[in-house]
DOSEMAR-813055 format. One record per atom (N, C-alpha, C, CB): y negated, z negated, x; residue in one letter. Coordinates in steps of 0.02 Angstrom, whole numbers, padded with zeros to 5 digits, always signed. Each point is the difference from the previous one (the first is absolute). Glycine has a CB too. Example, Ala and Ser with C-alpha at 12.3 -4.5 7.8 and 13.67 -1.06 7.14 Angstrom:
<recs>
+00284-00390+00660A;-00059+00000-00045A;-00060+00000+00045A;+00059-00062-00095A;-00112+00098+00077S;-00059-00003+00042S;-00055-00037-00039S;+00032+00108+00059S;
</recs>
This chain:
<recs>
+00060+00000+00042M;-00060+00000-00042M;-00063+00000+00044M;+00063-00061-00091M;-00060+00023+00147L;-00057-00004+00045L;-00015+00069+00029L;+00027-00119+00026L;+00027+00157-00009A;-00009+00067+00028A;-00031+00046-00052A;+00098-00018+00076A;-00078+00012-00139A;-00027+00042-00053A;-00075-00014-00011A;+00113+00003-00054A;-00131-00067+00053V;-00071-00018-00008V;-00041+00026+00059V;+00033-00103-00066V;-00005+00097+00126S;-00036+00024+00059S;-00012+00075-00004S;+00051-00091+00067S;-00001+00128-00091F;-00007+00073-00004F;-00049+00020-00055F;+00117+00012+00041F;-00112-00043-00099V;-00042+00018-00057V;-00073-00014+00015V;+00094-00023-00078V;-00109-00033+00110H;-00068-00021+00012H;-00025+00017+00071H;+00018-00091-00083H;+00023+00130+00120D;-00018+00019+00068D;-00019-00062+00041D;-00039+00113-00041D;+00082-00163+00038A;-00013-00063+00035A;+00060-00018+00043A;-00075-00040-00094A;+00081+00076+00150A;+00056-00012+00045A;+00001-00071+00028A;-00002+00120+00030A;-00056-00153-00031V;-00004-00068+00026V;+00046-00047-00038V;-00118+00021+00035V;+00128-00008-00100L;+00044-00043-00040L;+00071+00004+00025L;-00074+00016-00099L;+00095+00043+00121L;+00068+00007+00026L;+00006-00030+00069L;+00013+00104-00068L;-00067-00104+00106A;+00001-00024+00069A;-00002-00076+00004A;-00056+00105+00035A;+00011-00136-00074V;-00007-00073+00006V;+00019-00037-00064V;-00090+00020+00083V;+00102+00017-00136G;+00020-00032-00063G;+00060-00046+00008G;-00045+00098-00059G;+00099-00074+00092P;+00058-00044+00008P;-00016-00065+00037P;+00071+00101+00001P;-00116-00099+00048L;-00020-00062+00034L;-00032-00049-00048L;-00015+00065+00106L;-00029-00039-00148L;-00033-00043-00049L;+00049-00030-00049L;-00102+00069+00012L;+00146-00027-00038V;+00048-00022-00051V;+00049-00051+00029V;-00011+00110-00059V;+00043-00092+00115V;+00049-00045+00030V;-00032-00065+00022V;+00067+00099+00038V;-00125-00095-00007G;-00033-00061+00022G;-00020-00044-00058G;-00041+00061+00098G;+00015-00031-00151W;-00020-00039-00059W;+00060-00033-00033W;-00097+00077-00017W;+00152-00040+00010V;+00060-00027-00031V;+00028-00057+00042V;+00026+00112-00052V;-00023-00102+00118A;+00027-00052+00044A;-00041-00064-00004A;+00043+00090+00077A;-00109-00084-00080L;-00042-00059-00004L;+00007-00034-00069L;-00080+00053+00081L;+00087-00013-00133R;+00008-00028-00067R;+00067-00037-00007R;-00072+00092-00046R;+00122-00070+00083M;+00067-00031-00004M;+00007-00058+00050M;+00047+00110-00036M;-00103-00127+00068D;+00001-00055+00048D;+00051+00010+00056D;-00037-00076-00091D;+00045+00138+00111R;+00045+00014+00056R;-00034-00020+00065R;+00053+00096-00063R;-00015-00119+00113P;-00030-00023+00063P;-00022+00059+00043P;+00072-00103-00004P;-00121+00140-00020V;-00022+00060+00036V;-00054-00014+00051V;+00030+00066-00101V;-00064-00123+00095G;-00050-00018+00050G;-00068+00030-00014G;+00091-00009+00081G;-00140-00016-00043Y;-00070+00021-00010Y;-00010+00072+00022Y;-00037-00118+00016Y;+00082+00144+00028E;-00008+00069+00021E;+00004+00048-00059E;+00049-00031+00111E;-00013+00012-00162T;+00004+00044-00060T;-00067+00004-00035T;+00121-00030-00014T;-00157-00026+00014V;-00067+00000-00029V;-00044+00049+00038V;+00013-00120-00038V;-00008+00121+00104L;-00041+00045+00041L;+00019+00073-00012L;-00010-00090+00086L;+00075+00103-00091V;+00022+00069-00013V;-00024+00024-00068V;+00101-00019+00071V;-00094-00024-00122V;-00022+00018-00067V;-00076+00009-00002V;+00098-00063-00049V;-00135+00021+00083A;-00072+00006+00001A;-00021+00067+00032A;-00011-00126+00006A;+00042+00144+00050G;-00015+00064+00031G;+00017+00059-00044G;+00019-00052+00110G;+00040+00049-00141A;+00021+00054-00045A;-00047+00005-00060A;+00119-00016+00036A;-00143-00041-00059G;-00047+00000-00056G;-00065+00034+00018G;+00051-00104-00041G;-00076+00092+00102L;-00062+00033+00022L;+00009+00075+00007L;-00033-00105+00059L;+00091+00126-00031V;+00014+00071+00006V;+00000+00034-00068V;+00068-00022+00103V;-00038-00012-00153T;+00002+00028-00067T;-00069-00001-00033T;+00119-00039-00010T;-00156-00015+00020L;-00064-00008-00033L;-00049+00056+00017L;+00019-00123+00001L;-00024+00140+00064V;-00051+00050+00019V;+00018+00070-00021V;-00028-00072+00096V;+00090+00082-00121E;+00017+00065-00028E;-00031+00010-00069E;+00107-00002+00065E;-00125-00052-00098F;-00025+00004-00068F;-00071-00027-00008F;+00118-00010-00039F;-00139-00036+00083V;-00067-00029-00005V;-00033+00008+00069V;+00036-00084-00091V;-00091+00120+00092Y;-00035+00009+00063Y;-00074+00013-00014Y;+00104+00046+00053Y;-00144-00055+00000V;-00072+00009-00005V;-00016+00074+00003V;-00021-00113+00053V;-00015+00138-00102K;-00022+00070+00000K;-00070+00002+00031K;+00070+00028-00104K;-00074-00007+00166E;-00063-00001+00036E;-00007+00062+00042E;+00001-00125+00002E;-00060+00136+00024Q;-00015+00061+00038Q;+00004-00009+00075Q;-00072+00034-00094Q;+00086-00095+00116A;+00001-00012+00072A;+00062+00026+00034A;-00069-00100-00020A;+00119+00119-00018G;+00062+00028+00027G;+00034+00042-00053G;+00013-00097+00078G;+00028+00146-00060P;+00032+00042-00049P;+00051-00037-00042P;-00018+00096+00076P;+00017-00083-00141L;+00049-00029-00047L;+00000-00076+00006L;+00071+00105+00007L;-00011-00134+00006R;+00006-00073+00002R;+00012-00024+00072R;+00044+00000-00118R;-00068+00038+00167M;+00016-00015+00069M;-00020-00070+00021M;-00016+00120+00024M;-00045-00141-00039N;-00023-00065+00022N;+00040-00057-00031N;-00113+00048+00016N;+00131-00041-00080T;+00040-00052-00033T;+00067-00007+00034T;-00058+00023-00108T;+00092+00034+00119V;+00067-00002+00030V;-00004-00024+00072V;+00037+00094-00075V;-00084-00066+00113F;-00006-00017+00071F;-00010-00075+00010F;-00047+00114+00021F;+00002-00143-00059K;-00015-00071+00010K;+00053-00045-00030K;-00121+00029+00000K;+00153-00008-00054T;+00052-00041-00031T;+00065+00001+00040T;-00052+00022-00111T;+00069+00035+00139Y;+00063+00005+00036Y;+00001-00045+00062Y;+00013+00117-00042Y;-00071-00131+00070M;-00002-00046+00057M;+00030-00068-00021M;-00102+00059+00047M;+00084-00081-00108Q;+00028-00063-00024Q;+00075+00006-00012Q;-00111-00029-00052Q;+00132+00088+00030V;+00072+00011-00012V;+00040-00010+00063V;-00028+00080-00092V;+00004-00050+00147W;+00038-00006+00063W;-00001-00072+00027W;-00028+00120+00025W;-00025-00157-00037V;+00000-00070+00019V;+00053-00038-00039V;-00124+00006+00027V;+00128+00005-00092L;+00049-00034-00042L;+00071+00019+00020L;-00083-00004-00094L;+00096+00069+00100W;+00068+00022+00016W;+00020-00017+00071W;-00014+00092-00083W;-00033-00086+00130G;+00016-00016+00069G;+00018-00074+00008G;-00077+00090+00037G;+00040-00133-00072T;+00016-00072+00002T;+00068-00013-00032T;-00122-00028-00003T;+00136+00061-00053A;+00064-00010-00035A;+00059+00021+00043A;-00059+00018-00109A;+00051+00035+00148M;+00056+00024+00040M;+00020-00050+00054M;-00037+00117-00021M;-00009-00160+00042G;+00018-00051+00048G;+00054-00047-00026G;-00114+00007+00046G;+00116-00016-00112A;+00053-00042-00031A;+00058+00042-00026A;-00087-00083-00031A;+00073+00145+00010V;+00052+00042-00030V;+00051+00022+00052V;-00083+00040-00084V;+00061-00019+00142L;+00048+00025+00050L;+00049-00052+00024L;-00087+00079+00036L;+00066-00140-00018P;+00050-00051+00019P;+00049-00015-00057P;-00084-00049+00079P;+00058+00045-00140A;+00045-00012-00057A;+00049+00057-00009A;-00090-00068-00055A;+00067+00129+00066F;+00044+00059-00005F;+00056-00003+00052F;-00096+00068-00043F;+00079-00090+00104V;+00050-00004+00053V;+00051-00055-00016V;-00085+00041+00084V;+00063-00097-00113R;+00045-00056-00015R;+00040+00010-00064R;-00079-00075+00059R;+00063+00125-00097W;+00033+00012-00064W;+00075+00009+00009W;-00105+00052-00044W;+00148-00085+00004P;+00073+00008+00007P;+00021+00072-00009P;+00015-00116-00042P;+00037+00138+00078G;+00023+00069-00004G;+00033+00017-00066G;+00015-00003+00122G;-00011+00067-00136G;+00031+00023-00063G;+00076+00000+00003G;-00101+00069-00019G;+00133-00048-00035V;+00073+00000-00005V;+00030+00056+00042V;-00008-00049-00114V;-00025+00108+00114S;+00030+00058+00033S;-00012+00000+00076S;-00017+00064-00106S;-00032-00103+00129V;-00014-00003+00071V;+00008-00071+00024V;-00080+00097-00008V;+00121-00109+00059P;+00009-00069+00025P;-00068-00032+00015P;+00111+00032+00049P;-00116-00096-00064S;-00064-00034+00006S;-00028+00003+00071S;+00035-00075-00093S;+00008+00069+00144E;-00025+00001+00069E;-00028+00069+00018E;+00084-00089+00031E;-00046+00141-00052T;-00023+00068+00013T;-00065+00014-00038T;+00119+00037+00019T;-00121-00060-00081S;-00059+00010-00042S;-00061-00033+00032S;+00072+00006-00103S;-00061-00065+00130R;-00056-00036+00031R;-00026+00037+00061R;+00045-00108-00043R;+00001+00136+00083Y;-00021+00039+00059Y;-00041+00061-00022Y;+00103-00039+00063Y;-00080+00071-00117L;-00035+00059-00025L;-00071-00018-00025L;+00111+00052-00031L;-00114-00108-00004R;-00065-00022-00026R;-00047-00020+00057R;+00055-00038-00105R;-00027+00006+00155T;-00040-00019+00058T;-00026+00062+00037T;+00067-00106+00012T;-00023+00155-00003A;-00021+00062+00033A;-00055+00035-00040A;+00115+00012+00050A;-00107-00012-00116F;-00051+00031-00042F;-00067-00036+00006F;+00090+00037-00080F;-00088-00104+00079A;-00061-00039+00005A;-00035+00012+00067A;+00049-00087-00077A;-00010+00087+00131V;-00029+00012+00067V;-00030+00069+00004V;+00083-00078+00050V;-00047+00129-00076A;-00025+00068+00002A;-00064+00007-00041A;+00117+00042+00015A;-00120-00077-00072L;-00059+00003-00043L;-00061-00030+00035L;+00074-00006-00101L;-00064-00053+00132V;-00055-00033+00034V;-00024+00042+00060V;+00045-00112-00036V;+00001+00137+00076L;-00019+00039+00058L;-00036+00065-00019L;+00097-00049+00061L;-00072+00083-00113S;-00030+00064-00019S;-00070-00010-00030S;+00115+00045-00021S;-00124-00097-00018T;-00066-00011-00030T;-00048-00033+00049T;+00055-00011-00111T;-00029-00023+00162A;-00044-00032+00050A;-00032+00052+00046A;+00071-00103-00005A;-00043+00164+00007L;-00029+00052+00042L;-00073+00013-00018L;+00113+00051+00013L;-00127-00054-00078Y;-00068+00015-00023Y;-00051-00048+00032Y;+00047+00043-00108Y;-00030-00107+00110A;-00046-00049+00028A;-00016+00016+00073A;+00044-00087-00079A;+00006+00105+00117G;-00011+00016+00070G;-00040+00063+00010G;+00105-00057+00026G;-00088+00109-00065L;-00034+00064+00007L;-00072-00002-00026L;+00110+00056-00010L;-00122-00098-00040A;-00067-00002-00031A;-00045-00051+00033A;+00051+00035-00106A;-00025-00074+00154L;-00039-00054+00028L;-00065+00024+00032L;+00106-00061+00020L;-00102+00117+00015S;-00060+00025+00035S;-00055+00020-00049S;+00073+00038+00093S;-00054-00019-00154A;-00050+00020-00049A;-00033-00060-00034A;+00065+00105-00019A;-00034-00164+00025H;-00026-00059-00034H;-00032-00051+00047H;+00088+00018-00086H;-00080-00008+00151V;-00029-00045+00049V;-00049+00039+00042V;+00104-00072+00003V;-00168+00054-00008E;-00052+00035+00037E;-00003-00023+00073E;-00065+00014-00106E;+00042+00030+00149G;-00011-00020+00069G;-00063-00041+00005G;+00058+00102+00040G;-00056-00157-00003G;-00058-00044+00007G;-00050+00027+00049G;+00073-00096-00027G;-00124+00055+00045R;-00052+00022+00045R;+00029+00020+00068R;-00082-00075-00059R;+00134+00037+00080A;+00031+00015+00064A;+00060+00046-00008A;-00040-00110+00043A;+00049+00138-00102G;+00056+00044-00012G;+00063-00034-00024G;-00048+00072+00085G;+00047-00139-00089G;+00060-00036-00022G;+00005+00000-00076G;-00007-00070+00102G;+00065+00051-00127P;+00010-00001-00073P;-00039-00056-00034P;+00114+00049+00018P;-00135-00036-00079T;-00037-00050-00039T;+00008+00015-00073T;-00082-00016+00093T;+00077-00035-00134L;+00002+00009-00073L;-00071+00005-00028L;+00109-00063-00005L;-00159+00063+00048D;-00069+00006-00022D;-00014+00073-00021D;-00035-00095+00077D;+00027+00106-00141A;-00010+00068-00025A;-00068+00028+00016A;+00078-00026-00091A;-00123-00015+00117T;-00067+00025+00019T;-00006+00012+00075T;-00047-00061-00098T;+00100+00051+00135A;-00004+00007+00073A;-00018+00071+00021A;+00084-00091+00011A;-00067+00140-00053F;-00014+00070+00017F;-00074+00014+00006F;+00106+00032-00057F;-00148-00073+00024V;-00072+00014+00000V;-00027-00003+00071V;-00010-00048-00116V;+00027-00004+00153E;-00024-00007+00069E;+00027+00055+00043E;-00007-00123-00015E;+00068+00144+00003R;+00033+00049+00042R;-00023+00071-00015R;+00098-00076+00008R;-00102+00094-00071E;-00012+00069-00019E;-00073+00014-00019E;+00117+00004-00039E;-00156-00056+00023H;-00070+00010-00020H;-00045-00051+00035H;+00037+00046-00113H;-00035-00048+00178P;-00038-00051+00037P;-00075+00005-00009P;+00091-00002+00082P;-00116+00062-00099D;-00073+00008-00007D;-00025-00033-00065D;+00007+00107+00065D;+00035-00109-00116E;-00022-00029-00064E;+00022-00072-00008E;+00005+00114-00048E;+00044-00136+00087A;+00028-00067-00008A;-00053-00055+00006A;+00107+00044+00045A;-00152-00043+00004P;-00050-00054+00005P;-00044-00006-00062P;+00000+00016+00123P;-00020+00040-00152A;-00042-00003-00060A;+00038-00028-00060A;-00065+00098+00043A;+00129-00081-00047I;+00042-00028-00054I;+00007-00075+00009I;+00062+00109-00010I;-00051-00131+00072R;+00005-00072+00013R;-00065-00036-00018R;+00083+00023+00091R;-00139+00010-00078R;-00064-00032-00016R;-00008-00010-00075R;-00050+00052+00102R;+00069-00002-00142L;-00003-00008-00072L;+00050-00053-00024L;-00035+00119-00011L;+00091-00123+00044D;+00052-00047-00022D;-00022-00072+00009D;+00086+00084+00030D;-00135-00095+00014R;-00024-00068+00012R;-00053-00021-00051R;+00025+00015+00121R;-00046+00030-00164L;-00050-00017-00050L;+00028-00048-00051L;-00055+00112+00016L;+00013-00155-00043S;+00022-00046-00052S;-00010+00034-00068S;-00029-00101+00071S;+00071+00082-00119G;-00005+00028-00067G;+00025+00072-00003G;-00097-00076-00021G;+00077+00111-00032Q;+00020+00070-00008Q;-00061+00042-00020Q;+00117-00036-00033Q;-00162+00047+00079P;-00058+00042-00016P;+00021+00072-00009P;-00074-00078+00065P;+00042+00114-00110N;+00017+00070-00012N;-00022+00043+00058N;-00009-00018-00124N;+00047+00071+00137M;-00018+00049+00051M;+00012+00070-00027M;+00029-00082+00093M;-00054+00132-00058I;+00017+00068-00017I;+00029+00033+00062I;-00090+00007-00089I;+00136+00039+00077S;+00029+00042+00052S;+00021+00065-00034S;+00041-00100+00069S;-00024+00149-00030A;+00017+00065-00029A;+00062-00005-00045A;-00051+00057+00100A;+00047-00033-00160P;+00059-00002-00044P;+00052+00051+00022P;-00072-00038-00095P;+00135+00020+00092A;+00054+00044+00021A;+00022+00042-00059A;+00038-00082+00089A;-00073+00137-00101T;+00015+00041-00059T;+00048+00057+00015T;-00111-00029-00043T;+00126+00043+00106H;+00047+00052+00017H;+00070-00029-00001H;-00086+00060+00070H;+00133-00021-00097R;+00069-00025-00004R;+00029-00010+00070R;+00015+00058-00111R;-00025-00010+00155Y;+00024-00006+00068Y;-00056+00021+00047Y;+00120+00023-00036Y;-00115-00044+00100P;-00050+00022+00048P;-00001+00075+00007P;+00013-00108+00061P;-00067+00135-00037G;-00007+00072+00008G;+00044+00026+00055G;-00116-00007-00042G;+00115+00073+00054P;+00042+00031+00051P;-00016-00030+00068P;+00005+00106-00066P;+00045-00101+00112G;-00009-00027+00067G;-00053+00036+00039G;+00118-00034-00002G;-00135+00007+00059G;-00052+00030+00042G;-00044-00054+00028G;+00002+00104-00068G;-00052-00083+00106S;-00044-00049+00032S;-00051-00029-00049S;+00016+00061+00107S;-00031-00026-00161A;-00049-00025-00048A;+00029-00060-00037A;-00049+00114-00013A;+00008-00164-00002P;+00025-00059-00035P;+00026+00018-00070P;-00080-00072+00064P;+00134+00039-00084A;+00029+00014-00066A;-00041-00036-00053A;+00114+00013+00050A;-00119+00016-00110P;-00034-00035-00054P;+00038-00063-00019P;-00046+00109-00043P;+00013-00155+00009P;+00034-00063-00016P;+00057+00010-00049P;-00106-00060+00020P;+00167+00068+00006G;+00058+00013-00042G;+00026-00065-00031G;+00028+00098+00071G;+00004-00091-00129M;+00023-00059-00037M;+00052-00039+00039M;-00025+00059-00106M;+00068-00024+00143Y;+00053-00035+00036Y;-00013+00000+00076Y;+00081+00034-00090Y;-00143-00031+00109S;-00016+00002+00071S;-00038-00064+00020S;-00003+00126-00003S;-00008-00134+00067W;-00039-00056+00026W;-00069+00000-00030W;+00065+00003+00107W;-00093+00055-00121N;-00069+00005-00024N;-00008-00020-00073N;-00016+00090+00081N;+00067-00115-00111S;-00004-00022-00070S;-00024-00073-00002S;+00092+00081-00034S;-00157-00090+00039S;-00031-00066-00005S;+00032-00053+00045S;-00030+00028-00116S;+00035-00015+00182P;+00034-00047+00044P;-00032-00069+00002P;+00036+00097+00067P;-00103-00100-00066A;-00033-00065+00006A;+00013-00042-00062A;-00088+00052+00071A;+00082-00023-00130A;+00013-00037-00061A;+00073-00020-00006A;-00093+00061-00056A;+00138-00016+00075S;+00071-00014-00006S;+00022-00057+00046S;+00018+00119-00030S;-00047-00123+00089L;+00023-00049+00050L;-00039-00065-00003L;+00033+00095+00071L;-00086-00099-00110T;-00038-00062-00005T;+00000-00030-00070T;-00071+00043+00092T;+00086-00003-00142G;-00004-00024-00069G;-00069+00001-00030G;+00095-00071+00027G;-00144+00096+00011I;-00068+00007-00027I;-00001+00059-00048I;-00051-00050+00106I;+00028+00041-00167P;+00002+00055-00049P;-00045+00058+00020P;+00025-00083-00089P;-00001+00144+00079T;-00041+00059+00010T;-00011+00033-00068T;+00044+00016+00118T;-00099+00017-00126V;-00019+00026-00067V;+00049+00051-00026V;-00118-00020+00029V;+00142+00065+00014A;+00049+00050-00021A;+00051+00008+00057A;-00085+00061-00074A;+00146-00079+00060G;+00052+00003+00051G;+00041+00063-00003G;+00005-00122-00004G;+00060+00116+00009W;+00043+00059+00003W;+00011+00030-00070W;+00056-00047+00102W;-00030+00108-00102H;+00006+00039-00062H;+00048-00030-00050H;-00027+00100+00067H;+00072-00144-00045H;+00047-00032-00046H;-00037-00042-00053H;+00087-00002+00091H;-00149-00015-00078E;-00038-00038-00049E;-00006+00038-00066E;-00063-00053+00093E;+00072+00119-00092V;+00000+00039-00062V;+00054-00026-00047V;-00042+00101+00062V;+00100-00117-00033G;+00054-00025-00042G;-00011-00070-00026G;+00074+00070+00065G;-00114-00109-00031Y;-00013-00069-00020Y;-00061-00006-00045Y;+00052-00038+00106Y;-00104+00078-00092R;-00064-00008-00035R;-00015+00056-00049R;-00040-00060+00099R;+00070+00118-00090G;-00017+00058-00039G;-00040+00050+00042G;+00000-00070-00104G;+00007+00134+00088T;-00030+00053+00041T;-00076-00006+00002T;+00095+00074-00030T;-00128-00079-00028E;-00073+00000-00002E;-00029-00062+00033E;+00005+00068-00104E;+00027-00125+00093A;-00026-00062+00030A;+00001+00005+00076A;+00041-00066-00099A;+00013+00094+00126Y;+00005+00006+00073Y;-00049+00053+00026Y;+00120-00035-00006Y;-00119+00095-00024L;-00043+00053+00025L;-00074-00015-00008L;+00090+00080-00028L;-00107-00120-00022S;-00070-00021-00007S;-00022-00041+00060S;+00012+00001-00126S;+00032-00045+00148R;-00016-00041+00059R;-00001+00044+00063R;+00053-00100-00054R;-00009+00148+00058V;+00001+00045+00058V;-00067+00037+00005V;+00125+00013-00009V;-00149+00012-00047R;-00064+00036+00000R;-00057-00046+00022R;+00043+00075-00092R;-00040-00138+00069D;-00052-00047+00019D;+00003-00016+00075D;+00003-00048-00115D;+00056+00040+00142V;+00007-00013+00072V;-00026+00060+00039V;+00099-00076-00020V;-00081+00136-00001D;-00025+00060+00033D;-00076+00001+00000D;+00104+00063-00033D;-00134-00083-00024A;-00073-00001-00005A;-00031-00052+00046A;+00010+00039-00118A;+00024-00095+00128I;-00027-00051+00045I;-00003+00026+00071I;+00046-00090-00074I;+00006+00127+00095Y;+00003+00025+00068Y;-00045+00061+00010Y;+00116-00044+00008Y;-00127+00084-00060T;-00034+00064+00011T;-00062+00010-00044T;+00110+00046+00032T;-00122-00090-00081G;-00054+00012-00048G;-00068-00022+00023G;+00085-00012-00086G;-00134+00019+00041R;-00068-00021+00014R;-00003-00076+00008R;-00044+00098-00065R;-00007-00121+00099T;-00006-00072+00014T;-00004-00041-00063T;-00058+00029+00106T;+00018-00007-00156D;-00006-00040-00061D;+00067-00004-00037D;-00120+00033-00008D;+00156+00023+00006R;+00066+00000-00031R;+00049-00044+00038R;-00021+00116-00043R;+00018-00111+00108R;+00043-00041+00044R;-00011-00074-00013R;-00002+00091+00086R;-00061-00112-00087M;-00015-00071-00009M;+00019-00025-00069M;-00093+00013+00082M;+00083+00029-00133A;+00019-00020-00068A;+00075-00011-00006A;-00098+00064-00044A;+00137-00021+00076L;+00073-00007-00004L;+00025-00059+00042L;+00009+00123-00018L;-00039-00135+00075L;+00018-00059+00039L;-00010-00064-00040L;-00030+00061+00105L;-00025-00062-00143E;-00013-00058-00042E;+00048-00003-00059E;-00121+00005+00034E;+00136+00053-00064T;+00045+00002-00058T;+00068-00030+00017T;-00059+00101-00042T;+00085-00083+00100Y;+00067-00023+00020Y;-00002-00063+00044Y;+00039+00118-00007Y;-00098-00146+00015D;-00008-00062+00039D;+00031+00007+00069D;+00000-00066-00107D;-00014+00123+00139V;+00028+00014+00066V;-00037-00040+00053V;+00032+00116-00037V;+00005-00149+00080V;-00029-00039+00054V;+00011+00035+00067V;+00020-00105-00066V;+00036+00140+00075Y;+00015+00032+00064Y;+00017+00074-00011Y;+00041-00111+00047Y;-00066+00152-00002V;+00013+00072+00000V;+00038+00018+00063V;-00105+00023-00069V;+00164+00006+00061W;+00043+00018+00057W;-00010+00074+00016W;+00085-00090-00032W;-00101+00105+00094V;-00006+00069+00022V;+00045+00009+00061V;-00120+00010-00045V;+00175+00023+00035G;+00048+00011+00054G;+00025+00072+00000G;+00035-00120-00008G;+00021+00133+00040P;+00025+00069+00004P;+00012+00033-00068P;+00053-00032+00107P;-00027-00006-00155A;+00013+00029-00066A;-00064+00020-00035A;+00103-00069-00009A;-00155+00029+00017E;-00064+00016-00032E;-00032+00061+00033E;-00016-00122-00028E;+00021+00128+00093R;-00028+00058+00034R;+00040+00063-00017R;-00042-00074+00093R;+00108+00066-00103A;+00041+00058-00019A;-00018+00024-00069A;+00092-00042+00073A;-00111-00003-00117R;-00016+00019-00069R;-00072+00021-00009R;+00088-00078-00038R;-00134+00043+00073Y;-00071+00011-00013Y;-00039+00030+00059Y;+00007-00095-00078Y;+00023+00100+00136G;-00037+00021+00059G;-00037-00059+00031G;-00012+00115-00049G;-00044-00102+00082D;-00039-00054+00030D;-00031-00043-00054D;-00023+00072+00101D;+00038-00136-00100V;-00025-00047-00050V;-00038-00056+00034V;+00096+00027-00078V;-00155-00043+00053S;-00039-00054+00028S;-00040-00034-00055S;-00007+00059+00112S;+00003-00125-00108F;-00040-00040-00047F;-00057-00036+00036F;+00102-00014-00074F;-00112+00031+00136E;-00047-00038+00041E;-00072+00004-00025E;+00075+00019+00096E;-00093+00035-00129N;-00068+00007-00026N;-00006-00017-00074N;-00018+00087+00086N;+00070-00120-00112T;+00000-00020-00070T;-00025-00071-00006T;+00095+00078-00026T;-00150-00088-00011A;-00027-00067-00008A;+00050-00047-00032A;-00115+00048-00009A;+00120-00108+00036G;+00046-00048-00029G;+00071+00005+00027G;-00069+00002-00101G;+00079+00043+00149V;+00067+00008+00030V;-00008-00004+00076V;+00040+00073-00097V;+00001-00115+00129E;-00004-00009+00072E;+00068+00004+00032E;-00102-00070-00016E;+00104+00084+00080V;+00064+00002+00036V;+00027-00071+00007V;-00036+00104+00063V;+00097-00114-00084F;+00032-00065+00004F;+00047-00004+00060F;-00008-00010-00124F;+00044+00065+00137Y;+00048+00001+00056Y;+00009+00073+00020Y;+00061-00106-00039Y;-00056+00119+00103E;+00005+00070+00022E;+00043+00007+00062E;-00113+00021-00048E;+00155+00029+00047T;+00039+00021+00059T;-00009+00075+00007T;+00086-00095-00015T;-00052+00124+00065D;-00005+00073+00009D;+00028+00038-00060D;+00008-00017+00124D;+00041-00013-00159A;+00034+00035-00054A;-00024-00020-00069A;+00098+00007+00074A;-00123-00069-00082V;-00015-00026-00066V;-00068-00034-00001V;+00122-00015-00022V;-00159+00027-00032T;-00061-00038-00012T;+00007-00033-00068T;-00071+00079+00071T;+00059-00144-00073I;+00000-00037-00063I;-00072-00020-00015I;+00120-00043+00018I;-00143+00064-00077Y;-00068-00018-00022Y;+00004-00058-00050Y;-00040+00119+00019Y;-00012-00160-00020R;-00005-00053-00049R;-00060+00012-00044R;+00056-00081+00078R;-00045+00075-00144V;-00055+00006-00047V;-00032-00068-00006V;+00057+00095-00064V;-00120-00101+00083T;-00033-00066+00002T;-00031-00015-00068T;-00023+00014+00124T;
</recs>
């Protein structure tokens, strides 16, 4: 019956994890000594089933990608923890009638060892992608270590903003391009998945008026693009328009770095009344609205 329902409703997930849900639920209802690992297996199977029918309809990712992607992480935590108890219990399980118990136990042990070794390969092979090289090139779990190594010209300015108290608003170039432009010596436009996608705001938590293009999915197209147009006007518009918008968004700091120069060309606020240089390096100038 489960196979028929799966076929009629185009829900293969019911055939894949349905038995886990049913068997686990029945075992728990019958007070069988199945252990807490069954709760973990059932919980993971429930999440896998749930996101097939209930998901967030949003524009930040195609179809239900974000719902599945973020939920499945919890599934693997639940199932991975459960397997720590399931495998030893599987090895200790008494042998069947057709296979001598000693032989059966050897077979189960070999299967468990092969399963652990084969799945453990991923951790070893993926380690380099999850552990960044530190300042001296050594391994580290600091996900921001790459800033000093790969963007040393901008790192000091980011650190300076990070030392600010509170969360004053800032502006930086909005990352409206899906990907960086073609390769070459010319700077790439601020791509949504590139370093130039609001690095100062992303690494300090200081709000920027218009961030990356994914905000369309969270805020709506017009709300995001309206802010993008206003940010563009602040960097390139007339002085009176610039000052009015800085006041509208209560902007305290203006970031001018490689992404801003790639989008707007030469940008300067030094002759704008009420705006002064707050911090400056060869690569970045931070202005403060007084």
